[in-house]
N, C-alpha and C positions, 0 to 999 in steps of 0.2 A: 685395152688389155694391158698395156705397158704398166699401168698404175698398179695392177694386181698380179703381175707375172711372178714376182718373187714370193708373194703370199701363196699363190697357187702351187708353186714349186715346193714351198715349205709344207703345205697341206699333204702333198704326195709323200714327202719324207716322213711326216707324222703317221700317215697311213701305213707306210712300210714297217715302221716300228710297231704299230698296233697289230698288224697282220702277223708279224713274227711271234708276238706274245700270245695272241688269241688262238692261232692255229695250233700252237704247241699244247694248249690247254683244252682244245675241243675234243670231246669224247675221252678225256683223260680219266682214268679210273680213280684218281685221288682228287678230282675237282671238288673244291670246298664251296658249298652254297649255304647262304644264310637268308633270313627274311628281314627286310627293312621295316621301319615303323609303319609304312603304308601297306605292309604284307606282300609287297612284290619281291621277287628273288634277286639276289646279287651274288655273283660268283667271284672267286679269287681272280679270275681273268678280267672281269669288269674293273676291279680296283687296280690291278697291276697295269692295265692299259692306260687308265686315266693318270696314274702316277707318272708313268713314263712320258706321256705327252705333255703333262704339266712341266716336267723337268726340262724337256726340250724347249718349250715355249719360254720358260724362265730365262734360259740362256740366250735364245735367239730373238725374242720379242719382249724385252723387259718393259717396254712402254705400253704393252697391250694387257688388258685384263683377261681373265679366264673364267668361264662358267662351265662346270661339268656336272653330270648327273650325280656322281657319287660323292664329290667333295665340295659342291656348291660354288660360290663366287669368290674370286680372289682379285683384289685390286692390283693394278700394275705396280711393279717395284719403283718405277720412275714417277709415280703419282697418277691421279685421275686423268683419263683421256676419253676419246670417243670410240676407240677400237676395242673389240672384245672377241676372243675366240670362244666358241661354244662347242662342247664335246659331249657326245654320247658314246662311251667307250665300247659298249656292245648293245646295239638296238636289236631287240629280239632275244633277250636273255632267256626267256622261257624256251624258245627253240634251241638255243645254245646248250642249255643244261640237259635237254632231252635228246640231243644228238641230231636235231633237224638242222640242215645246213643253211637255212634262210636266216641269217643274222649279219650284221655289218657294224663297222665303226663309222660314225657320222662326225664330220669336222666342218665347222663353219667359221667364217670371219664376218663380224658385223661392224658396220660403221653407224653409230647411233642405233636406230631401230631397224636398219636395213641390212639383211644378209647380202654381202657382196661377193663372197667366195663360198662354194659348197662342194664337198667331196663325200662320197659314200663308197666305202670299200667292203666288199663281201668276199673274202678270200676263199671260203668254202664253196662258193659258186664260181670262183675264178673270174670275178668281174668287178669293175670299178667304174663309177660315174662321177663326173666333175663339171663345174662351170664357174665362170666369173662374169660379173656384170659387164655387158658389152662385148663379150668374147664368144658366146655360144656355149652349147652343152655337148659333152663328149662321153663316150663309153669305150671300154676296152680293158685289157689286163693291165696296161700301163700306158704312159704317154707315147711311147714309141709305136704302140699298136692302137691308136685312138681313131674312133669313127664318130663323125658328127651325128647327133641324134635330134629328132624333131617329133612333135606330137602328131596325132592323126588328123584327118580332115572330116571325121564323122560329124554330122550336124543334126542327127535326129536320135532321140533317146531310144526309139524302137530299133535302131541299128547299132546301138552302143554296147560295148563290153564294159561293165560297171564293176568297180571294186570297192570293198569296204573292210573294216577291221573285224567286227563281230556285231551281232544284233543286240547283245545285252547292254552295251553302252548306249545305244540309241533308245532302248526302253527306259533306261535310267534318265536319259536326257528328255524324255517326253516326246520323242519323235519316231517311235517305232512304227506307228501307222503310216507316217510319211515315207519312211524307208521301205516298208512292205509295198506301198504303192509304186515306188520307183522300181523295185525289183520286178514287179509284175509287168512293167512297161519296157524293160530293157531286153535287148537281144540275148545277152548273156551276162551273168553276174557270178562273181567269185569273191571269197573272203581271203585274200592273200595276206593282208595285215602288215603292220610295221612299215619299214622303208620300201619294201619290194613293190607294192602297188604303185607308188609314186614314180619309181624308176621305170616300170613297165609303161606307165603313162607317158613319161618323157621320151621313151623310145617309140611310141606310137603303137605299142602292142595292146593297150587298152585305152579307154577314153575318159575315164573319171575315177577318182579315188577320194573317199570321204571318211572322216573320223570325227567323233563328237567331243573328244577330250584329249588334249595333248599338252606336254610341257615344251618349253622353248628348245631344249636340247633334242627333242624328238623331231623337230620340224625345221630348224634354222638352216641346216645343210640342204634340205630338200627344195626350198623355195627357189634359189638361183638356178638349180638344175631344171626344174619344171618350167620356170618362166623363160630362161634362155633357150629352151627347146621350143618355145612358142606357146606355152600353155598359160593358164590363169591359176592363181593361188590366192585364196582368201579364207577368212573364217566364215562361220555360218551366217554372220550378219553382213557379209560382203566386203569386209574391210581387208585390203591387201596386206600380205606379209604374214609373219609367223607369230605375231603377238597376241592373237585373240583366243588362244586356248582350244581351238578346233580347226578343222581343215576341210575345205572344199577345193579340190584340185582337178582341173579338167583341161581338155584340149582348147579351151576358149569358146568354142562354138556351142557347147552344152552348158556353159556356166550359168547364164541367167535362168535357164529352165530349171536347173537343179537347185539353185538358191531359192527360187520361188516355191518349189515343191517341198523344200525343207524348212520353209518359214512357218511362223505361227499360223498364218492364214492357210498355208498348205496343209497343216495338220488338221485344222478345223474342217477343211474341205473333204478330208478323207475320213 
């Protein structure tokens, strides 16, 4: 943990900055919203948060690169290196602009292809989650009120609480049949979406969370939290980490079963 203590402390400072900006704009009557080229919404809160975090990182981590959802990739001022901060200023923008309190700022530090620090701050929920490799995963309002978290011990899909984003993405991915088959087998299923399902998984409140299409900023901060809580995190092809553009996150005990059901052979079988 000593290796990442300063980085995790900085992540909390960044989150404090993000929270102060985003909460001031949440449900603001003059919130400005535009459509990006991919037709997803972006608010003035998204851009303001990312600009503020980039400014802090430029001062405090000039040797680290930055990747953010709104402003792309920026090389380190000191030249190329192996470390990169990955920022999603507001994950759940559609919730944010509609006044739904389930949204968060996602902050990750990656060394090469591996996320080594992850923090998720959801100020409208009064909750924050964080982890660093080798340190464990924690949740609370802040570090002074932190509680260790861990995944559940559920080992059968029939006993599992299963979470997903929505069904449309799975239909577009060609796996709707497999998904419906899983939903019929689970004890309970809900579409919480975005970061929240992964955090509930890390806390042991549910047992699996899956999404068919993701960007690196959507998922980098989530991986250390889920894995340090004892869970497994891969893409749909079973490759560990955040780089595959999809996510299968579980308590570990359900992972192989879900990967098989979501595979091409699983689709054919259904």
